[in-house]
C-alpha positions as CSV (number, residue, x, y, z in Angstrom):
1,M,-35.6,-167.1,-131.7
2,Q,-33.6,-165.4,-130.0
3,F,-34.2,-161.2,-129.0
4,I,-30.6,-160.2,-129.0
5,E,-29.6,-156.8,-127.1
6,L,-26.6,-154.7,-128.7
7,V,-24.8,-153.6,-125.6
8,E,-21.9,-151.0,-125.8
9,S,-19.1,-151.8,-123.1
10,G,-17.9,-148.2,-121.6
11,S,-13.9,-147.5,-121.6
12,D,-12.2,-146.1,-118.3
13,Y,-11.9,-142.8,-120.6
14,G,-15.6,-142.4,-121.4
15,A,-14.7,-143.0,-125.2
16,G,-17.5,-145.4,-126.7
17,G,-16.6,-149.2,-126.2
18,E,-17.0,-152.3,-128.1
19,I,-20.5,-153.3,-129.0
20,T,-21.4,-156.8,-128.0
21,R,-24.5,-158.9,-129.0
22,E,-26.3,-160.6,-125.4
23,Q,-29.3,-162.7,-125.7
24,Y,-32.0,-160.8,-124.1
25,K,-34.7,-163.6,-124.7
26,E,-35.6,-167.1,-126.4
27,V,-38.6,-167.7,-127.5
28,W,-40.8,-169.8,-129.6
29,G,-42.5,-168.0,-132.9
30,S,-43.7,-168.2,-136.2
31,L,-41.9,-166.3,-139.5
32,E,-43.8,-165.2,-142.4
33,A,-43.1,-163.4,-145.6
34,L,-45.2,-160.4,-146.0
35,R,-47.6,-160.7,-149.0
36,G,-49.7,-158.8,-151.4
37,R,-52.0,-156.1,-149.2
38,E,-49.9,-156.6,-146.2
39,Y,-46.8,-156.0,-147.8
40,W,-48.1,-152.8,-149.6
41,D,-50.0,-151.7,-146.1
42,S,-46.5,-151.6,-144.3
43,R,-45.2,-149.4,-147.1
44,Q,-47.8,-147.0,-147.0
45,T,-46.2,-146.2,-143.1
46,Q,-42.7,-145.4,-144.8
47,S,-41.7,-148.9,-143.3
48,E,-39.3,-151.3,-145.0
49,A,-40.8,-154.4,-143.4
50,T,-40.5,-157.6,-145.2
51,H,-41.5,-160.3,-142.7
52,I,-43.9,-160.4,-140.1
53,I,-43.0,-163.0,-136.6
54,R,-45.6,-163.8,-134.2
55,T,-44.3,-165.0,-130.5
56,R,-45.7,-165.2,-127.1
57,Y,-46.3,-161.9,-125.4
58,I,-43.1,-161.0,-124.0
59,P,-43.0,-158.7,-120.8
60,A,-40.6,-155.9,-121.6
61,G,-40.0,-154.9,-117.9
62,N,-37.2,-152.0,-118.8
63,K,-36.3,-152.9,-122.1
64,N,-37.9,-151.0,-125.5
65,L,-38.3,-154.0,-127.7
66,A,-38.1,-152.5,-130.7
67,E,-34.4,-151.5,-129.8
68,L,-33.7,-155.5,-129.8
69,E,-33.0,-157.6,-132.8
70,I,-34.3,-160.7,-133.7
71,E,-32.0,-164.1,-134.7
72,L,-33.2,-167.2,-136.1
73,K,-31.6,-169.5,-134.2
74,G,-29.0,-172.1,-136.2
75,T,-29.7,-170.0,-139.4
76,G,-27.5,-166.6,-139.0
77,R,-31.0,-164.6,-140.4
78,V,-31.6,-161.5,-138.7
79,F,-34.2,-159.3,-138.5
80,E,-34.7,-155.7,-137.4
81,I,-38.3,-154.8,-135.9
82,E,-40.0,-151.8,-137.5
83,H,-42.8,-152.3,-135.6
84,F,-44.7,-154.3,-132.8
85,N,-48.2,-155.0,-131.5
86,D,-49.6,-156.6,-128.6
87,V,-52.3,-158.6,-130.7
88,D,-56.0,-157.5,-129.0
89,G,-54.0,-155.7,-126.1
90,K,-54.7,-158.9,-124.3
91,Q,-51.0,-159.5,-123.2
92,K,-50.9,-163.0,-125.2
93,E,-49.5,-162.7,-128.1
94,H,-46.9,-160.0,-129.9
95,E,-46.8,-159.3,-133.7
96,F,-43.6,-157.7,-134.8
97,L,-43.2,-156.1,-138.5
98,V,-39.4,-156.5,-139.3
99,K,-36.8,-156.2,-142.2
100,E,-34.1,-158.6,-142.6
101,R,-31.0,-157.4,-142.5
102,L,-28.6,-158.7,-145.1
103,T,-25.2,-159.7,-144.6
104,P,-22.4,-157.8,-146.5
105,A,-22.2,-161.3,-149.2
106,E,-25.9,-160.7,-149.9
107,E,-25.8,-157.7,-150.8
108,E,-23.5,-158.0,-153.3
């Protein structure tokens, strides 16, 4: 899995520049579809989460992990982070509630 950061390159005149996708981290993790109670519990908080991703703890430094995207390497599947949690507060594992972003072809 790759954590992707959307970076806007500045222009000389201060106008919005081009947005590029840059890899922030690459980690191993698991992906599971939310089912039953997990899905309905996520809907209670106005979340549109469809999956849960579990990874080892990722020190964020000055990054806000919620602003990154997660891409499954080699599949083209991209997920937007709705919420994340440090499991048990022990800095050993992260859980991410995510929503799969559909490509334009899949939305039709």
